[in-house]
C-alpha positions in Angstrom: 97.9 210.3 64.1 101.5 209.7 63.0 104.2 211.0 60.2 107.8 210.1 60.0 109.8 213.2 58.8 113.2 214.9 58.9 113.3 217.4 61.9 113.9 220.5 59.3 113.9 223.5 61.8 113.6 224.5 65.7 111.5 227.5 66.5 112.5 229.9 69.6 110.7 228.1 72.5 108.0 230.1 74.0 106.9 231.0 78.0 104.0 232.6 79.8 101.7 233.0 82.2 98.2 231.6 82.4 95.7 230.7 85.0 97.0 227.6 85.9 100.6 228.5 86.5 103.8 229.1 83.4 103.3 227.4 80.3 106.0 226.8 77.4 105.9 225.6 73.9 108.0 224.8 71.3 107.1 224.5 67.7 109.3 222.3 65.5 109.5 221.8 61.4 108.9 218.6 60.0 109.9 217.8 56.9 107.8 214.7 54.7 109.6 213.3 51.8 106.2 212.1 49.9 105.4 212.1 46.5 107.6 214.2 44.1 107.8 217.4 45.9 108.5 217.2 50.0 106.4 218.8 52.7 106.7 220.8 55.5 104.4 220.8 58.6 104.6 222.4 61.8 104.0 220.7 65.2 104.1 221.8 68.6 105.1 220.0 71.8 103.6 221.4 75.0 105.5 221.3 78.5 107.6 218.4 79.6 107.3 216.9 76.4 109.9 219.4 75.6 112.7 217.7 77.5 111.2 214.4 76.4 112.0 214.9 72.9 115.1 216.4 73.0 115.1 217.5 69.4 118.0 218.4 67.1 117.6 219.6 63.5 118.7 216.9 60.7 117.8 214.0 62.7 114.4 211.9 61.8 111.5 211.6 64.1 108.1 209.5 64.6 105.6 212.4 65.5 102.3 211.3 67.1 100.1 214.2 66.8 96.4 215.3 67.0 95.1 218.0 65.3 92.8 220.8 66.7 90.9 223.6 65.3 89.5 226.8 66.9 87.4 229.8 66.0 88.2 233.3 67.0 86.8 236.2 65.3 84.9 234.4 62.3 88.5 232.8 61.5 89.9 229.0 62.1 93.1 228.0 63.4 94.5 224.8 63.1 97.5 223.1 65.3 99.1 220.1 65.2 100.0 219.2 68.9 102.5 216.6 69.2 102.3 214.2 72.0 104.9 211.9 71.9 108.4 211.8 69.3 110.3 208.6 68.8 113.9 209.1 67.1 114.3 207.1 64.2 117.9 207.0 63.8 121.2 208.7 64.3 121.2 212.6 63.0 121.9 213.1 59.4 125.1 215.9 59.4 123.6 219.7 58.9 125.3 221.4 56.2 126.2 225.1 56.8 128.1 225.8 54.0 127.3 225.5 50.2 129.0 222.5 48.2 132.1 222.8 46.6 132.8 222.5 42.9 135.2 220.0 41.9 138.3 222.5 40.6 139.4 220.2 37.7 136.8 218.3 35.1 135.8 214.9 35.2 138.1 212.7 33.1 135.4 212.2 30.6 135.4 216.1 30.1 136.1 216.9 26.5 137.6 220.5 26.3 137.6 220.5 22.3 135.4 223.8 21.5 132.1 222.4 19.4 131.7 223.9 15.9 128.3 224.8 14.9 126.4 226.9 12.0 125.1 230.1 14.7 126.6 233.3 13.6 126.9 234.4 17.1 
């Protein structure tokens, strides 16, 4: 499967030791603007694929992935494992502060008070 979206968040790198040696996992959140409400999906990258992807927050990427579910103690857990990531263009600037409101009203702004019939 594949999907295109904007990298919304990079989660901390996780490492560990298993039977086959050391492992690394990097999770990232991709925001997909489909329909009226954008959706966010958390994907995981494993091992050398982390370095190959070189993801940054704000850039658009095409993610090729597989879905995998596992059962543990009667509950099911699903993971979206990315096996390839292609960058789709220049990174969008990431806004770090809130937008500034203009200090002067627009030219079409009418500062005259509006009269109404309300007693308050």
